[in-house]
Each structure stands twice: as C-alpha cells, then as structure tokens.
C-alpha positions as CSV (number, residue, x, y, z in Angstrom):
1,X,21.7,58.2,12.9
2,X,24.3,58.1,9.7
3,X,22.7,55.8,6.7
4,X,25.8,53.0,7.4
5,X,25.2,52.7,11.0
6,X,21.8,52.0,10.4
7,X,22.3,49.4,7.9
8,X,25.0,47.5,10.2
9,X,22.1,47.3,12.7
10,X,19.4,46.1,10.2
11,X,21.9,43.2,9.4
12,X,22.9,42.5,13.1
13,X,19.1,42.4,13.7
14,X,18.4,40.1,10.5
15,X,21.7,37.7,11.0
16,X,19.8,37.5,14.8
17,X,16.8,36.3,13.3
18,X,18.0,33.8,11.0
19,X,20.1,32.4,13.1
20,X,17.0,32.1,15.9
21,X,15.6,30.7,12.8
22,X,18.0,28.0,12.4
23,X,17.9,27.0,16.1
24,X,13.8,26.7,16.4
25,X,13.8,24.8,13.3
26,X,16.6,22.8,14.2
27,X,14.6,21.7,16.9
28,X,11.4,21.4,15.5
29,X,13.0,19.2,13.1
30,X,14.8,17.2,15.7
31,X,11.3,16.5,17.6
32,X,9.8,15.5,14.5
33,X,12.3,12.6,14.1
34,X,12.3,11.7,17.2
35,X,8.6,11.2,17.9
36,X,6.8,12.6,15.0
37,X,5.4,15.5,16.1
38,X,6.2,18.5,18.4
39,X,4.3,21.2,20.1
40,X,4.5,25.0,21.2
41,X,5.4,23.8,25.0
42,X,8.1,21.7,23.5
43,X,9.3,24.1,21.8
44,X,9.2,26.8,24.3
45,X,10.3,24.5,27.3
46,X,13.3,23.1,25.2
47,X,14.4,26.9,23.6
48,X,13.9,28.4,27.3
49,X,11.7,31.0,25.6
50,X,8.4,32.6,26.5
51,X,5.5,30.7,25.2
52,X,4.3,33.8,23.1
53,X,7.6,33.8,21.1
54,X,7.4,29.9,20.5
55,X,4.0,30.6,19.3
56,X,4.9,33.3,17.1
57,X,7.6,31.5,15.8
58,X,5.7,28.4,14.7
59,X,3.3,30.0,13.2
60,X,5.9,32.1,11.2
61,X,7.4,28.9,9.8
62,X,3.9,27.4,9.0
63,X,3.3,30.5,6.9
64,X,6.7,29.7,5.1
65,X,5.8,26.2,4.3
66,X,8.4,24.8,6.6
67,X,6.2,23.3,9.2
68,X,2.6,22.1,8.9
69,X,-0.5,21.4,11.4
70,X,-0.5,17.8,11.8
71,X,-3.2,17.8,14.3
72,X,-5.3,20.4,15.3
73,X,-5.8,21.5,18.6
74,X,-8.9,19.5,20.1
75,X,-10.3,20.4,23.8
76,X,-7.3,20.2,26.2
77,X,-5.3,18.5,23.8
78,X,-2.5,20.7,21.9
79,X,-2.0,21.2,18.4
80,X,0.7,18.8,16.8
81,X,3.2,20.0,14.3
82,X,5.8,18.9,11.8
83,X,9.0,20.0,10.3
84,X,9.4,19.6,6.5
85,X,12.3,18.6,5.1
86,X,13.9,19.8,1.9
87,X,14.1,16.1,1.3
88,X,10.5,14.6,-0.9
89,X,8.1,14.8,1.9
90,X,7.9,10.7,1.3
91,X,9.3,8.2,-0.9
92,X,6.6,6.0,0.0
93,X,3.2,6.9,-1.5
94,X,0.8,3.9,-0.4
95,X,1.3,1.3,2.5
96,X,-1.3,-1.1,3.4
97,X,-1.7,-4.4,4.6
98,X,-4.4,-7.4,4.5
99,X,-5.5,-10.4,6.5
100,X,-6.7,-13.7,6.1
101,X,-6.4,-15.2,9.3
102,X,-2.8,-15.8,10.4
103,X,-1.7,-14.5,6.9
104,X,-0.9,-10.9,6.3
105,X,0.3,-9.2,2.8
106,X,1.7,-6.4,3.1
107,X,1.9,-3.7,0.2
108,X,4.6,-1.2,0.0
109,X,4.2,1.5,-3.4
110,X,7.2,3.6,-3.8
111,X,8.5,6.5,-6.2
112,X,11.3,4.7,-7.1
113,X,11.7,1.1,-8.0
114,X,15.3,1.1,-7.3
115,X,14.3,2.0,-3.1
116,X,11.5,-0.7,-3.5
117,X,14.2,-3.4,-4.7
118,X,16.7,-2.4,-1.4
119,X,14.0,-2.8,0.7
120,X,12.8,-6.0,-0.8
121,X,16.3,-7.1,-1.0
122,X,16.9,-6.1,2.8
123,X,13.6,-7.6,4.1
124,X,14.1,-11.0,2.3
125,X,17.5,-11.5,3.8
126,X,16.1,-10.7,7.4
127,X,13.3,-13.1,7.2
128,X,11.5,-12.7,10.5
129,X,8.3,-12.4,10.2
130,X,8.0,-12.8,6.2
131,X,8.0,-15.8,3.9
132,X,7.9,-14.4,0.5
133,X,8.9,-10.9,-1.0
134,X,7.9,-9.9,-4.9
135,X,8.5,-6.7,-6.5
136,X,6.7,-5.8,-9.6
137,X,7.9,-2.4,-10.6
138,X,7.5,0.2,-7.5
139,X,5.2,-1.9,-5.6
140,X,7.0,-4.7,-3.2
141,X,4.4,-7.3,-2.3
142,X,5.4,-9.1,1.1
143,X,3.5,-12.1,2.7
144,X,4.1,-12.8,6.2
145,X,2.6,-14.1,9.2
146,X,1.5,-13.2,12.5
147,X,3.8,-13.7,14.9
148,X,7.3,-11.8,16.5
149,X,11.2,-12.9,15.9
150,X,14.4,-11.7,16.8
151,X,16.6,-10.5,13.1
152,X,19.8,-9.1,13.2
153,X,20.4,-5.6,12.0
154,X,23.4,-3.9,11.1
155,X,25.9,-2.7,8.6
156,X,26.7,-5.3,5.4
157,X,26.8,-8.2,5.0
158,X,23.7,-8.0,7.9
159,X,20.5,-6.7,6.6
160,X,19.8,-3.0,7.1
161,X,16.1,-3.5,7.6
162,X,13.7,-6.1,8.5
163,X,10.0,-7.0,9.7
164,X,10.7,-8.7,12.7
165,X,6.9,-8.8,13.8
166,X,3.3,-8.7,12.4
167,X,0.5,-8.1,15.3
168,X,-3.3,-7.9,14.5
169,X,-4.5,-5.4,16.6
170,X,-8.2,-5.3,16.3
171,X,-8.9,-3.2,12.9
172,X,-5.3,-2.8,12.3
173,X,-2.0,-4.5,11.4
174,X,1.2,-3.7,13.3
175,X,4.6,-4.0,11.5
176,X,7.6,-4.5,13.7
177,X,10.1,-3.1,12.0
178,X,13.9,-2.9,12.9
179,X,16.5,-0.6,10.6
180,X,19.8,1.1,10.6
181,X,20.9,4.3,8.1
182,X,18.5,5.4,5.5
183,X,15.8,3.1,6.2
184,X,15.5,4.5,9.6
185,X,15.3,8.0,8.4
186,X,12.2,6.5,6.3
187,X,10.9,5.1,9.2
188,X,10.9,8.0,11.1
189,X,10.5,10.4,8.6
190,X,8.6,9.0,5.4
191,X,6.5,6.3,6.3
192,X,3.7,8.5,8.3
193,X,3.1,10.1,5.3
194,X,2.1,7.1,3.3
195,X,-1.3,6.7,2.4
196,X,-2.9,4.1,4.1
197,X,-0.6,4.4,7.5
198,X,-2.4,5.5,10.3
199,X,0.7,6.0,12.6
200,X,4.4,5.4,13.5
201,X,5.6,4.8,16.6
202,X,9.7,5.1,16.3
203,X,12.0,4.2,19.1
204,X,15.8,4.5,19.3
205,X,18.4,1.6,20.8
206,X,22.0,3.3,19.9
207,X,22.2,3.4,16.7
208,X,19.4,0.9,15.5
209,X,15.8,2.2,15.0
210,X,12.9,0.0,16.0
211,X,9.4,1.3,15.1
212,X,5.5,0.1,15.0
213,X,4.0,0.9,11.6
214,X,-0.1,0.8,12.3
215,X,-2.2,-0.1,9.2
216,X,-5.8,-1.0,8.8
217,X,-6.5,-4.7,8.3
218,X,-8.2,-4.6,5.1
219,X,-9.9,-7.2,3.1
220,X,-7.9,-9.0,-0.1
221,X,-10.6,-9.0,-3.0
222,X,-9.6,-10.7,-6.2
223,X,-12.0,-9.9,-9.2
224,X,-12.2,-12.0,-12.6
225,X,-13.5,-10.8,-16.0
226,X,-14.2,-12.6,-19.1
227,X,-16.3,-12.7,-22.0
228,X,-17.2,-8.9,-21.9
229,X,-16.1,-7.9,-25.5
230,X,-17.1,-8.5,-29.2
231,X,-16.1,-9.6,-32.4
232,X,-16.7,-5.7,-33.4
233,X,-14.7,-4.3,-30.7
234,X,-14.0,-3.8,-27.2
235,X,-11.3,-5.9,-24.8
236,X,-12.0,-7.2,-21.5
237,X,-8.1,-6.1,-20.6
238,X,-9.1,-2.4,-20.8
239,X,-12.9,-3.1,-18.9
240,X,-10.6,-4.6,-16.3
241,X,-8.4,-1.5,-15.8
242,X,-11.4,1.3,-16.2
243,X,-13.2,-1.3,-13.6
244,X,-9.8,-0.8,-11.3
245,X,-10.3,2.8,-11.3
246,X,-13.7,3.0,-11.0
247,X,-13.9,0.6,-7.7
248,X,-11.1,2.6,-6.1
249,X,-13.1,5.2,-5.7
250,X,-15.0,3.7,-3.3
251,X,-13.8,5.2,0.5
252,X,-10.8,2.5,1.7
253,X,-10.6,1.0,-1.3
254,X,-7.0,0.8,-2.6
255,X,-5.8,-0.8,-5.6
256,X,-3.4,-3.4,-6.1
257,X,-2.9,-5.1,-9.4
258,X,-4.4,-5.8,-12.6
259,X,-3.4,-9.2,-15.1
260,X,-4.0,-10.9,-18.1
261,X,-4.5,-14.5,-18.1
262,X,-4.4,-16.7,-21.0
263,X,-7.0,-19.8,-21.1
264,X,-8.1,-22.5,-23.5
265,X,-6.9,-21.8,-27.1
266,X,-9.4,-24.0,-28.2
267,X,-12.3,-22.8,-27.1
268,X,-14.7,-22.0,-30.6
269,X,-16.5,-19.1,-29.0
270,X,-13.5,-17.2,-28.4
271,X,-13.4,-13.6,-29.7
272,X,-9.6,-13.4,-30.5
273,X,-7.3,-15.1,-28.4
274,X,-9.4,-16.3,-25.1
275,X,-7.7,-14.1,-22.3
276,X,-9.2,-12.9,-19.2
277,X,-8.7,-10.6,-16.6
278,X,-8.4,-10.4,-13.1
279,X,-7.7,-6.9,-10.7
280,X,-6.5,-7.3,-6.9
281,X,-7.9,-4.3,-4.3
282,X,-7.8,-3.9,-0.6
283,X,-11.1,-2.9,0.8
284,X,-12.4,-2.5,4.2
285,X,-14.3,-5.7,5.8
286,X,-17.7,-3.3,5.7
287,X,-17.5,-2.3,2.2
288,X,-17.3,-5.4,0.5
289,X,-20.8,-5.6,-0.5
290,X,-21.0,-2.6,-1.8
291,X,-17.7,-3.3,-4.1
292,X,-19.3,-6.4,-5.1
293,X,-22.6,-4.7,-6.0
294,X,-20.8,-1.8,-7.7
295,X,-18.4,-4.3,-9.7
296,X,-21.8,-6.2,-10.9
297,X,-23.7,-3.0,-12.5
298,X,-20.4,-1.3,-14.1
299,X,-19.4,-4.6,-15.8
300,X,-23.1,-5.3,-16.9
301,X,-23.5,-1.7,-18.0
302,X,-20.0,-1.3,-20.0
303,X,-19.6,-5.0,-21.4
304,X,-20.3,-5.5,-25.1
305,X,-21.4,-9.0,-24.9
306,X,-24.3,-10.3,-23.1
307,X,-22.4,-13.5,-22.2
308,X,-20.0,-11.1,-20.0
309,X,-19.0,-12.8,-16.6
310,X,-17.5,-11.7,-12.8
311,X,-16.5,-13.7,-10.2
312,X,-15.2,-12.0,-6.9
313,X,-13.1,-13.7,-4.3
314,X,-12.4,-12.7,-0.8
315,X,-8.9,-14.3,0.9
316,X,-4.9,-14.6,0.9
317,X,-4.6,-18.0,0.8
318,X,-5.4,-19.8,-2.7
319,X,-7.0,-23.4,-2.0
320,X,-5.2,-26.3,-3.7
321,X,-8.9,-27.5,-5.1
322,X,-9.3,-23.9,-6.5
323,X,-5.8,-24.0,-8.6
324,X,-7.5,-27.1,-10.1
325,X,-10.2,-25.4,-11.5
326,X,-7.7,-22.9,-13.2
327,X,-6.0,-26.1,-14.5
328,X,-9.3,-27.5,-16.0
329,X,-9.9,-24.1,-18.0
330,X,-6.2,-24.3,-19.7
331,X,-6.6,-27.9,-20.8
332,X,-10.1,-28.5,-21.4
333,X,-13.6,-27.2,-22.5
334,X,-15.7,-26.9,-19.3
335,X,-19.5,-25.9,-18.5
336,X,-20.7,-23.3,-16.6
337,X,-22.6,-25.3,-14.3
338,X,-18.9,-26.7,-13.4
339,X,-18.1,-22.9,-12.8
340,X,-20.7,-22.5,-10.6
341,X,-20.3,-25.9,-8.5
342,X,-16.5,-24.9,-7.8
343,X,-17.7,-20.8,-7.0
344,X,-20.2,-22.8,-4.2
345,X,-17.4,-24.9,-2.7
346,X,-14.9,-22.1,-2.4
347,X,-17.2,-19.3,-1.5
348,X,-16.9,-17.3,-4.5
349,X,-19.5,-15.0,-5.9
350,X,-20.6,-15.2,-10.1
351,X,-22.3,-13.3,-11.8
352,X,-23.6,-13.0,-15.2
353,X,-23.8,-15.5,-18.3
354,X,-21.1,-17.9,-19.6
355,X,-18.3,-15.4,-19.2
356,X,-18.4,-16.9,-15.2
357,X,-16.4,-19.9,-16.4
358,X,-13.2,-17.8,-17.5
359,X,-13.7,-15.4,-14.7
360,X,-13.2,-18.3,-12.4
361,X,-10.6,-19.6,-14.4
362,X,-8.8,-15.7,-13.8
363,X,-9.2,-16.2,-10.1
364,X,-8.2,-19.7,-9.6
365,X,-5.0,-18.9,-11.7
366,X,-4.2,-15.8,-9.6
367,X,-1.0,-14.9,-8.1
368,X,1.2,-16.9,-10.5
369,X,4.0,-15.5,-12.1
370,X,3.3,-13.6,-15.3
371,X,5.5,-15.8,-17.7
372,X,3.2,-18.8,-16.7
373,X,-0.1,-16.8,-16.3
374,X,0.6,-15.5,-20.4
375,X,1.6,-18.7,-21.8
376,X,-1.5,-21.1,-21.9
377,X,0.9,-24.3,-22.9
378,X,2.9,-23.5,-19.4
379,X,2.3,-25.9,-16.4
380,X,0.5,-24.8,-13.7
381,X,2.5,-25.5,-10.0
C-alpha cells in the first residue's frame, strides 16, 4: 500500500478517535454538571456503545487526567467518576459551618477576594435565611438562622444567588441555595470540591439552579490568650498564630481567624501596649475536650511568662453580660477573682495565671470590628 494512502487512513482513524473522545468527554462533563458524577453504565447507555468500550474510554480519560475517580466501586455499588474541566477545579477552598441552637454561621473561603465580594453582595441582597454577611479578604462569614424563605433570583437588579434556607439535619447543616449564571456553575461544578463539603445535590428548574449543600455541624470555639510574652522577648499575637496552626492539625478542626485586642493601657504590669489575642476555630463536638487540653499544653510549653492565661469559649451568640466584662477590662484594672466568677457564669474554661484576666477580655470583645478592637479609646457597642 502506498505511503500516502497509509497516511490518509491513519489520519481518518485519528480524526475518528478524536471525535469519539470529544463526544464521550462531552457526555461525561454533562453528567458531572447535572448530577455531580457518572458511571460506566451511564456512558454506555447514553452513547449506545458496548460496556467494554465505555469502560475503555473512561479508563483512558482517567489516565489522561480528564476524569477522576470520585468513589471507588464498593460491593454492588458501581464506581463513580467526574469530569475535570480546564477551569480551576474549584475557586471554593473551604466551606464549613458552625451551629449554636437555631443560629448558624457559614464560612466560605475563596481563592479570590472578588468572588467572595460578589457572593457576599448577592447573598445580602437576597436575604433569605441570612441575617448578616461579612467579608475579611477571601473569607466570607455569614450568620443565619435555621428555616426556609422564598427569595427572588434572576438577572440584575435581582440577586444572582442567595441562601433560601438553612436546615440542621442530625450532624449536618444543609444550605438551600438558589442561583443563576456564574453562581450556578460554582454550585454544580465547584462547591462539592471544597474542603468541608460532604455533598452537593443540585437540581435545575428552567434557568434557575437549586442545590442542597451539606457540611458538618461544627462547634464554634473562641480561644483568648494573654501574658504569654516577657520584657525580654516574645509576642502574644505570634504565639496565638502558632496555636492556630497547631490546633488545626487536629482532625476535623478548621481555622477561622486571628485577632488582636487592645485592653486597658494603664495596667502597670503590661510588657508593652497591653494587647491580648484571640483565635477562632470550628471543631467537631467530639473533639472539644482534646482541643482544650492541647491548647493548655501548647501555651504552657511555649509561653515566656509564668503569668500566661487562656480562656476558651464555645458557641456563636455573645451574651450581653459577657460583653460587659469586655468593657470592664478596657476601662478599669480588675482582678483574677472577677475573671473566674465571670467565666463560671458563662461556662468558659480558664487556665494559667493572671493572664486569664486579659484572655477572658479578648473573648468578651470577640466579633467586634477591627477598628474597635484596636482602639482602646473606642466605645464598646
């Protein structure tokens, strides 16, 4: 056979292979978009090809990195696969939730501050189950209550995405999200890949996409630190950051934030500006005791002052009486006895020396804006 004919046949065969590849990959991406996964049987049925052919193509595209195994085969349950787009696997790094009775906080850590701002703007515009939306860089922090609401979703001036409802289902929090356009792509293609998300259940109604996003119902933990440094060196803020890194190595514990709090500047024992720190984490309820013990050991080992103190509080809602203690440590010189009495009243764990006074103060002032936390002359709202 002449070389030119051989080359022509090879080109035709190659074109056919590429066309089949495009066809099957398009099918796989559509299944992934609609349901979040596909099986070999799905491709076999949709393409009307033998099962062995469908399996061969799935295996080939897995090897090429266009498809990944989402769930291995278990017993009679078929293996589940998902197609990988050329787009980023997910702009959503982490999505997780903390719960305190009917109150829920949703944390969404994004790759982009612009994307976080977009979602925050539209979520607040939609209202629904959310009562407050805040953004700190790429972290979107949203407060809401359990319940369902009707929210209008559409093109501008309507919101493009909103949280219509929040459900507490056993050990999980379920967000009911309605969206259109780009947010719909995020819901169907990206959110399931975020750390903290256990599953996403999307559905389509014309051009509106609705979805149930499942995350674990975690406990919100605030940890205050003070008097961990000395005149020879060290800094409480640095130890707080080190503690945040350390405790989030515990399985299931996720970092939220670190804050510096300025306290009463007239305290004679201060090493410099009399600042304390607090960190926030989300933890599985079963790991709270372990978290407390590891925190106590770490600070005891790393603090440069024998007066170190920590205060550990669980929960989202800030009791008004606890905020009063925050005002006290801003305006007056108080005692360890007052700190201990206050901690017992609000179920807060204290450990260490006189540093518990400022550590509890940091916890009592948590959730206030940075400009209030850093300016001891500002009033406490």
